TIVO-2410 file (N, C-alpha, C; in nm, 3 decimals):
# residues 137
REC num residu      c1      c2      c3 atome chaine
REC   1      X  32.317  27.965  17.568     N      A
REC   1      X  32.265  28.036  17.453    CA      A
REC   1      X  32.337  28.169  17.442     C      A
REC   2      X  32.371  28.205  17.319     N      A
REC   2      X  32.441  28.330  17.297    CA      A
REC   2      X  32.348  28.448  17.324     C      A
REC   3      X  32.399  28.548  17.397     N      A
REC   3      X  32.314  28.661  17.429    CA      A
REC   3      X  32.291  28.755  17.310     C      A
REC   4      X  32.361  28.735  17.198     N      A
REC   4      X  32.335  28.820  17.082    CA      A
REC   4      X  32.197  28.793  17.023     C      A
REC   5      X  32.138  28.677  17.054     N      A
REC   5      X  32.003  28.647  17.007    CA      A
REC   5      X  31.898  28.680  17.112     C      A
REC   6      X  31.940  28.709  17.232     N      A
REC   6      X  31.848  28.736  17.341    CA      A
REC   6      X  31.815  28.884  17.355     C      A
REC   7      X  31.891  28.968  17.293     N      A
REC   7      X  31.872  29.112  17.311    CA      A
REC   7      X  31.769  29.165  17.212     C      A
REC   8      X  31.704  29.273  17.250     N      A
REC   8      X  31.610  29.339  17.160    CA      A
REC   8      X  31.687  29.400  17.043     C      A
REC   9      X  31.629  29.393  16.927     N      A
REC   9      X  31.691  29.448  16.808    CA      A
REC   9      X  31.665  29.598  16.798     C      A
REC  10      X  31.758  29.669  16.736     N      A
REC  10      X  31.739  29.811  16.710    CA      A
REC  10      X  31.674  29.835  16.574     C      A
REC  11      X  31.629  29.728  16.510     N      A
REC  11      X  31.567  29.739  16.379    CA      A
REC  11      X  31.434  29.814  16.391     C      A
REC  12      X  31.414  29.910  16.301     N      A
REC  12      X  31.286  29.983  16.296    CA      A
REC  12      X  31.210  29.942  16.172     C      A
REC  13      X  31.076  29.948  16.179     N      A
REC  13      X  30.991  29.910  16.067    CA      A
REC  13      X  30.904  30.028  16.026     C      A
REC  14      X  30.859  30.027  15.903     N      A
REC  14      X  30.769  30.132  15.857    CA      A
REC  14      X  30.692  30.087  15.734     C      A
REC  15      X  30.594  30.166  15.697     N      A
REC  15      X  30.515  30.141  15.575    CA      A
REC  15      X  30.496  30.273  15.502     C      A
REC  16      X  30.516  30.270  15.373     N      A
REC  16      X  30.493  30.386  15.287    CA      A
REC  16      X  30.369  30.360  15.203     C      A
REC  17      X  30.285  30.461  15.185     N      A
REC  17      X  30.168  30.451  15.099    CA      A
REC  17      X  30.192  30.539  14.976     C      A
REC  18      X  30.180  30.477  14.859     N      A
REC  18      X  30.202  30.549  14.734    CA      A
REC  18      X  30.072  30.542  14.654     C      A
REC  19      X  29.997  30.652  14.647     N      A
REC  19      X  29.873  30.653  14.568    CA      A
REC  19      X  29.904  30.658  14.418     C      A
REC  20      X  29.827  30.583  14.341     N      A
REC  20      X  29.845  30.577  14.197    CA      A
REC  20      X  29.712  30.610  14.130     C      A
REC  21      X  29.713  30.707  14.041     N      A
REC  21      X  29.598  30.734  13.956    CA      A
REC  21      X  29.651  30.773  13.820     C      A
REC  22      X  29.584  30.730  13.716     N      A
REC  22      X  29.627  30.753  13.580    CA      A
REC  22      X  29.759  30.682  13.550     C      A
REC  23      X  29.749  30.553  13.528     N      A
REC  23      X  29.866  30.475  13.489    CA      A
REC  23      X  29.920  30.514  13.354     C      A
REC  24      X  29.849  30.603  13.283     N      A
REC  24      X  29.891  30.647  13.151    CA      A
REC  24      X  29.992  30.762  13.157     C      A
REC  25      X  30.034  30.798  13.275     N      A
REC  25      X  30.132  30.906  13.289    CA      A
REC  25      X  30.260  30.870  13.214     C      A
REC  26      X  30.322  30.969  13.154     N      A
REC  26      X  30.449  30.944  13.084    CA      A
REC  26      X  30.551  30.896  13.187     C      A
REC  27      X  30.618  30.788  13.155     N      A
REC  27      X  30.715  30.732  13.250    CA      A
REC  27      X  30.644  30.653  13.357     C      A
REC  28      X  30.654  30.699  13.480     N      A
REC  28      X  30.594  30.628  13.593    CA      A
REC  28      X  30.462  30.692  13.633     C      A
REC  29      X  30.375  30.610  13.690     N      A
REC  29      X  30.248  30.662  13.741    CA      A
REC  29      X  30.269  30.732  13.876     C      A
REC  30      X  30.370  30.689  13.950     N      A
REC  30      X  30.401  30.750  14.080    CA      A
REC  30      X  30.545  30.719  14.117     C      A
REC  31      X  30.608  30.810  14.190     N      A
REC  31      X  30.742  30.787  14.243    CA      A
REC  31      X  30.748  30.842  14.385     C      A
REC  32      X  30.835  30.786  14.464     N      A
REC  32      X  30.853  30.834  14.600    CA      A
REC  32      X  30.998  30.816  14.640     C      A
REC  33      X  31.061  30.926  14.681     N      A
REC  33      X  31.197  30.916  14.732    CA      A
REC  33      X  31.190  30.858  14.873     C      A
REC  34      X  31.287  30.777  14.906     N      A
REC  34      X  31.296  30.723  15.042    CA      A
REC  34      X  31.293  30.841  15.139     C      A
REC  35      X  31.193  30.847  15.228     N      A
REC  35      X  31.185  30.961  15.320    CA      A
REC  35      X  31.278  30.950  15.440     C      A
REC  36      X  31.339  30.835  15.457     N      A
REC  36      X  31.426  30.811  15.573    CA      A
REC  36      X  31.566  30.866  15.549     C      A
REC  37      X  31.634  30.901  15.656     N      A
REC  37      X  31.772  30.950  15.647    CA      A
REC  37      X  31.872  30.834  15.644     C      A
REC  38      X  31.818  30.712  15.640     N      A
REC  38      X  31.900  30.591  15.632    CA      A
REC  38      X  31.846  30.503  15.520     C      A
REC  39      X  31.928  30.411  15.474     N      A
REC  39      X  31.881  30.315  15.374    CA      A
REC  39      X  31.774  30.226  15.435     C      A
REC  40      X  31.679  30.183  15.350     N      A
REC  40      X  31.576  30.090  15.395    CA      A
REC  40      X  31.586  29.962  15.315     C      A
REC  41      X  31.538  29.853  15.374     N      A
REC  41      X  31.529  29.725  15.306    CA      A
REC  41      X  31.381  29.693  15.290     C      A
REC  42      X  31.335  29.681  15.167     N      A
REC  42      X  31.194  29.654  15.143    CA      A
REC  42      X  31.164  29.508  15.172     C      A
REC  43      X  31.063  29.489  15.255     N      A
REC  43      X  31.026  29.357  15.301    CA      A
REC  43      X  30.909  29.300  15.222     C      A
REC  44      X  30.811  29.385  15.189     N      A
REC  44      X  30.690  29.338  15.123    CA      A
REC  44      X  30.624  29.454  15.050     C      A
REC  45      X  30.559  29.423  14.940     N      A
REC  45      X  30.485  29.523  14.863    CA      A
REC  45      X  30.342  29.473  14.845     C      A
REC  46      X  30.245  29.560  14.875     N      A
REC  46      X  30.103  29.526  14.858    CA      A
REC  46      X  30.041  29.631  14.768     C      A
REC  47      X  29.970  29.587  14.666     N      A
REC  47      X  29.899  29.679  14.577    CA      A
REC  47      X  29.749  29.655  14.593     C      A
REC  48      X  29.678  29.761  14.627     N      A
REC  48      X  29.532  29.756  14.638    CA      A
REC  48      X  29.477  29.830  14.516     C      A
REC  49      X  29.428  29.755  14.420     N      A
REC  49      X  29.373  29.814  14.297    CA      A
REC  49      X  29.224  29.835  14.318     C      A
REC  50      X  29.182  29.962  14.317     N      A
REC  50      X  29.041  29.993  14.341    CA      A
REC  50      X  28.965  30.018  14.211     C      A
REC  51      X  29.033  30.063  14.107     N      A
REC  51      X  28.975  30.076  13.974    CA      A
REC  51      X  29.074  30.014  13.876     C      A
REC  52      X  29.030  29.912  13.806     N      A
REC  52      X  29.119  29.839  13.716    CA      A
REC  52      X  29.152  29.920  13.591     C      A
REC  53      X  29.260  29.882  13.528     N      A
REC  53      X  29.295  29.938  13.397    CA      A
REC  53      X  29.189  29.894  13.297     C      A
REC  54      X  29.171  29.973  13.192     N      A
REC  54      X  29.066  29.942  13.096    CA      A
REC  54      X  29.106  29.835  12.995     C      A
REC  55      X  29.233  29.807  12.982     N      A
REC  55      X  29.280  29.702  12.892    CA      A
REC  55      X  29.405  29.639  12.953     C      A
REC  56      X  29.453  29.535  12.891     N      A
REC  56      X  29.562  29.455  12.946    CA      A
REC  56      X  29.683  29.541  12.983     C      A
REC  57      X  29.722  29.535  13.108     N      A
REC  57      X  29.843  29.601  13.154    CA      A
REC  57      X  29.884  29.540  13.287     C      A
REC  58      X  30.009  29.561  13.321     N      A
REC  58      X  30.067  29.505  13.442    CA      A
REC  58      X  30.118  29.619  13.529     C      A
REC  59      X  30.079  29.620  13.657     N      A
REC  59      X  30.128  29.718  13.752    CA      A
REC  59      X  30.266  29.673  13.800     C      A
REC  60      X  30.364  29.762  13.791     N      A
REC  60      X  30.501  29.730  13.827    CA      A
REC  60      X  30.547  29.821  13.941     C      A
REC  61      X  30.623  29.765  14.034     N      A
REC  61      X  30.683  29.842  14.142    CA      A
REC  61      X  30.832  29.807  14.143     C      A
REC  62      X  30.917  29.908  14.144     N      A
REC  62      X  31.060  29.883  14.141    CA      A
REC  62      X  31.138  29.993  14.210     C      A
REC  63      X  31.269  29.986  14.196     N      A
REC  63      X  31.360  30.082  14.259    CA      A
REC  63      X  31.444  30.148  14.150     C      A
REC  64      X  31.462  30.280  14.161     N      A
REC  64      X  31.543  30.351  14.063    CA      A
REC  64      X  31.629  30.459  14.126     C      A
REC  65      X  31.716  30.517  14.045     N      A
REC  65      X  31.808  30.619  14.092    CA      A
REC  65      X  31.740  30.753  14.118     C      A
REC  66      X  31.636  30.783  14.038     N      A
REC  66      X  31.568  30.911  14.052    CA      A
REC  66      X  31.425  30.898  14.001     C      A
REC  67      X  31.347  31.004  14.013     N      A
REC  67      X  31.206  31.001  13.975    CA      A
REC  67      X  31.187  30.988  13.825     C      A
REC  68      X  31.291  31.012  13.747     N      A
REC  68      X  31.280  31.001  13.602    CA      A
REC  68      X  31.315  30.863  13.549     C      A
REC  69      X  31.367  30.775  13.631     N      A
REC  69      X  31.393  30.638  13.588    CA      A
REC  69      X  31.260  30.572  13.553     C      A
REC  70      X  31.259  30.491  13.450     N      A
REC  70      X  31.139  30.418  13.412    CA      A
REC  70      X  31.141  30.283  13.482     C      A
REC  71      X  31.033  30.250  13.552     N      A
REC  71      X  31.028  30.127  13.630    CA      A
REC  71      X  31.051  30.004  13.542     C      A
REC  72      X  31.017  30.011  13.415     N      A
REC  72      X  31.037  29.897  13.326    CA      A
REC  72      X  31.184  29.874  13.293     C      A
REC  73      X  31.266  29.975  13.308     N      A
REC  73      X  31.406  29.965  13.266    CA      A
REC  73      X  31.504  29.954  13.382     C      A
REC  74      X  31.456  29.955  13.505     N      A
REC  74      X  31.549  29.957  13.617    CA      A
REC  74      X  31.611  29.821  13.646     C      A
REC  75      X  31.544  29.714  13.609     N      A
REC  75      X  31.595  29.582  13.639    CA      A
REC  75      X  31.573  29.541  13.783     C      A
REC  76      X  31.508  29.624  13.862     N      A
REC  76      X  31.478  29.592  14.001    CA      A
REC  76      X  31.326  29.594  14.016     C      A
REC  77      X  31.265  29.479  14.002     N      A
REC  77      X  31.120  29.470  14.006    CA      A
REC  77      X  31.076  29.404  14.136     C      A
REC  78      X  30.996  29.475  14.213     N      A
REC  78      X  30.952  29.426  14.343    CA      A
REC  78      X  30.812  29.365  14.339     C      A
REC  79      X  30.730  29.409  14.245     N      A
REC  79      X  30.595  29.353  14.231    CA      A
REC  79      X  30.553  29.366  14.086     C      A
REC  80      X  30.485  29.263  14.037     N      A
REC  80      X  30.436  29.260  13.900    CA      A
REC  80      X  30.299  29.194  13.907     C      A
REC  81      X  30.192  29.272  13.888     N      A
REC  81      X  30.058  29.217  13.903    CA      A
REC  81      X  29.965  29.267  13.792     C      A
REC  82      X  29.867  29.186  13.757     N      A
REC  82      X  29.770  29.219  13.653    CA      A
REC  82      X  29.686  29.337  13.697     C      A
REC  83      X  29.689  29.446  13.621     N      A
REC  83      X  29.614  29.567  13.658    CA      A
REC  83      X  29.468  29.560  13.614     C      A
REC  84      X  29.427  29.451  13.551     N      A
REC  84      X  29.287  29.433  13.511    CA      A
REC  84      X  29.201  29.380  13.624     C      A
REC  85      X  29.261  29.342  13.733     N      A
REC  85      X  29.188  29.284  13.845    CA      A
REC  85      X  29.173  29.385  13.958     C      A
REC  86      X  29.049  29.407  14.003     N      A
REC  86      X  29.027  29.488  14.123    CA      A
REC  86      X  29.054  29.396  14.240     C      A
REC  87      X  29.126  29.442  14.339     N      A
REC  87      X  29.158  29.359  14.455    CA      A
REC  87      X  29.298  29.390  14.506     C      A
REC  88      X  29.351  29.294  14.579     N      A
REC  88      X  29.480  29.313  14.645    CA      A
REC  88      X  29.580  29.210  14.593     C      A
REC  89      X  29.697  29.257  14.558     N      A
REC  89      X  29.807  29.169  14.520    CA      A
REC  89      X  29.922  29.198  14.615     C      A
REC  90      X  29.985  29.093  14.664     N      A
REC  90      X  30.099  29.115  14.753    CA      A
REC  90      X  30.203  29.009  14.728     C      A
REC  91      X  30.318  29.037  14.778     N      A
REC  91      X  30.425  28.941  14.765    CA      A
REC  91      X  30.548  28.990  14.836     C      A
REC  92      X  30.633  28.896  14.869     N      A
REC  92      X  30.761  28.937  14.928    CA      A
REC  92      X  30.843  29.007  14.821     C      A
REC  93      X  30.907  29.112  14.861     N      A
REC  93      X  30.989  29.186  14.765    CA      A
REC  93      X  31.116  29.111  14.732     C      A
REC  94      X  31.166  29.035  14.826     N      A
REC  94      X  31.297  28.972  14.809    CA      A
REC  94      X  31.286  28.844  14.728     C      A
REC  95      X  31.325  28.851  14.602     N      A
REC  95      X  31.336  28.732  14.519    CA      A
REC  95      X  31.483  28.699  14.507     C      A
REC  96      X  31.511  28.595  14.434     N      A
REC  96      X  31.650  28.557  14.413    CA      A
REC  96      X  31.723  28.670  14.342     C      A
REC  97      X  31.830  28.715  14.398     N      A
REC  97      X  31.913  28.823  14.343    CA      A
REC  97      X  31.840  28.957  14.331     C      A
REC  98      X  31.729  28.974  14.400     N      A
REC  98      X  31.657  29.102  14.393    CA      A
REC  98      X  31.726  29.203  14.484     C      A
REC  99      X  31.733  29.327  14.439     N      A
REC  99      X  31.790  29.433  14.520    CA      A
REC  99      X  31.676  29.507  14.585     C      A
REC 100      X  31.653  29.482  14.713     N      A
REC 100      X  31.543  29.544  14.785    CA      A
REC 100      X  31.591  29.659  14.872     C      A
REC 101      X  31.713  29.703  14.851     N      A
REC 101      X  31.768  29.813  14.930    CA      A
REC 101      X  31.741  29.945  14.859     C      A
REC 102      X  31.682  30.039  14.931     N      A
REC 102      X  31.659  30.173  14.879    CA      A
REC 102      X  31.747  30.266  14.960     C      A
REC 103      X  31.836  30.336  14.891     N      A
REC 103      X  31.933  30.419  14.961    CA      A
REC 103      X  31.865  30.537  15.031     C      A
REC 104      X  31.937  30.601  15.121     N      A
REC 104      X  31.882  30.710  15.203    CA      A
REC 104      X  31.840  30.829  15.117     C      A
REC 105      X  31.754  30.912  15.174     N      A
REC 105      X  31.707  31.032  15.107    CA      A
REC 105      X  31.826  31.116  15.062     C      A
REC 106      X  31.820  31.164  14.939     N      A
REC 106      X  31.927  31.247  14.886    CA      A
REC 106      X  32.040  31.170  14.820     C      A
REC 107      X  32.037  31.038  14.825     N      A
REC 107      X  32.143  30.960  14.762    CA      A
REC 107      X  32.131  30.969  14.611     C      A
REC 108      X  32.238  30.938  14.540     N      A
REC 108      X  32.238  30.952  14.394    CA      A
REC 108      X  32.202  30.823  14.321     C      A
REC 109      X  32.189  30.713  14.392     N      A
REC 109      X  32.154  30.585  14.327    CA      A
REC 109      X  32.055  30.507  14.413     C      A
REC 110      X  31.960  30.443  14.347     N      A
REC 110      X  31.862  30.356  14.413    CA      A
REC 110      X  31.794  30.421  14.533     C      A
REC 111      X  31.752  30.546  14.519     N      A
REC 111      X  31.689  30.617  14.630    CA      A
REC 111      X  31.538  30.636  14.611     C      A
REC 112      X  31.482  30.586  14.499     N      A
REC 112      X  31.341  30.608  14.469    CA      A
REC 112      X  31.266  30.476  14.451     C      A
REC 113      X  31.141  30.475  14.497     N      A
REC 113      X  31.050  30.365  14.468    CA      A
REC 113      X  30.964  30.413  14.351     C      A
REC 114      X  30.955  30.332  14.247     N      A
REC 114      X  30.886  30.369  14.125    CA      A
REC 114      X  30.765  30.278  14.104     C      A
REC 115      X  30.654  30.336  14.059     N      A
REC 115      X  30.534  30.259  14.028    CA      A
REC 115      X  30.491  30.297  13.887     C      A
REC 116      X  30.465  30.197  13.804     N      A
REC 116      X  30.422  30.223  13.667    CA      A
REC 116      X  30.348  30.104  13.611     C      A
REC 117      X  30.319  30.111  13.483     N      A
REC 117      X  30.254  30.001  13.412    CA      A
REC 117      X  30.331  29.970  13.285     C      A
REC 118      X  30.316  29.846  13.237     N      A
REC 118      X  30.391  29.807  13.118    CA      A
REC 118      X  30.331  29.861  12.989     C      A
REC 119      X  30.200  29.889  12.987     N      A
REC 119      X  30.134  29.945  12.869    CA      A
REC 119      X  30.056  30.069  12.915     C      A
REC 120      X  30.122  30.184  12.926     N      A
REC 120      X  30.056  30.303  12.981    CA      A
REC 120      X  29.927  30.342  12.909     C      A
REC 121      X  29.920  30.321  12.777     N      A
REC 121      X  29.800  30.361  12.702    CA      A
REC 121      X  29.677  30.283  12.747     C      A
REC 122      X  29.695  30.170  12.813     N      A
REC 122      X  29.582  30.087  12.857    CA      A
REC 122      X  29.540  30.117  13.001     C      A
REC 123      X  29.603  30.213  13.065     N      A
REC 123      X  29.582  30.228  13.210    CA      A
REC 123      X  29.534  30.367  13.252     C      A
REC 124      X  29.461  30.435  13.165     N      A
REC 124      X  29.406  30.567  13.201    CA      A
REC 124      X  29.323  30.563  13.329     C      A
REC 125      X  29.243  30.458  13.343     N      A
REC 125      X  29.148  30.450  13.454    CA      A
REC 125      X  29.206  30.390  13.581     C      A
REC 126      X  29.327  30.339  13.575     N      A
REC 126      X  29.384  30.268  13.689    CA      A
REC 126      X  29.393  30.357  13.813     C      A
REC 127      X  29.339  30.307  13.924     N      A
REC 127      X  29.351  30.373  14.054    CA      A
REC 127      X  29.393  30.265  14.154     C      A
REC 128      X  29.497  30.293  14.230     N      A
REC 128      X  29.548  30.195  14.326    CA      A
REC 128      X  29.624  30.266  14.437     C      A
REC 129      X  29.645  30.192  14.544     N      A
REC 129      X  29.737  30.233  14.650    CA      A
REC 129      X  29.841  30.123  14.661     C      A
REC 130      X  29.967  30.163  14.663     N      A
REC 130      X  30.076  30.068  14.680    CA      A
REC 130      X  30.135  30.092  14.817     C      A
REC 131      X  30.140  29.986  14.897     N      A
REC 131      X  30.195  29.993  15.032    CA      A
REC 131      X  30.328  29.919  15.033     C      A
REC 132      X  30.433  29.985  15.082     N      A
REC 132      X  30.566  29.928  15.085    CA      A
REC 132      X  30.609  29.914  15.231     C      A
REC 133      X  30.622  29.791  15.277     N      A
REC 133      X  30.671  29.764  15.412    CA      A
REC 133      X  30.823  29.755  15.409     C      A
REC 134      X  30.889  29.816  15.506     N      A
REC 134      X  31.034  29.816  15.506    CA      A
REC 134      X  31.091  29.807  15.647     C      A
REC 135      X  31.218  29.776  15.653     N      A
REC 135      X  31.291  29.779  15.780    CA      A
REC 135      X  31.413  29.869  15.763     C      A
REC 136      X  31.457  29.927  15.873     N      A
REC 136      X  31.582  30.001  15.877    CA      A
REC 136      X  31.675  29.921  15.969     C      A
REC 137      X  31.773  29.857  15.908     N      A
REC 137      X  31.860  29.769  15.989    CA      A
REC 137      X  31.948  29.847  16.085     C      A
***
């Protein structure tokens, strides 16, 4: 057996918590720059919705270049769940051709995790916590 599979990995894991309140915020409801000094690979995203949106809307989690990027326009969507349901939605971030890499803190591209809704006017009451599990290869 090859010893490259027998050795302990130097991979580190972490979880980020992104609180969301007032999905009606202009642009994104919440943003978070990668706090690590290295790029991270997002493994899983979990959204715990504690207060649902008052009308039809979808909670979106994605990756963008900066805090001003709109999660709907980034083309990198990690989670898409109905914001009318109180409860927990989760899923693997890695879909076919999905870019789950968030560049290191201070980078100029893909360094932010963005959380928003598709119809902000319907999400004044939305309250949630988004948990992002990641690895540092």
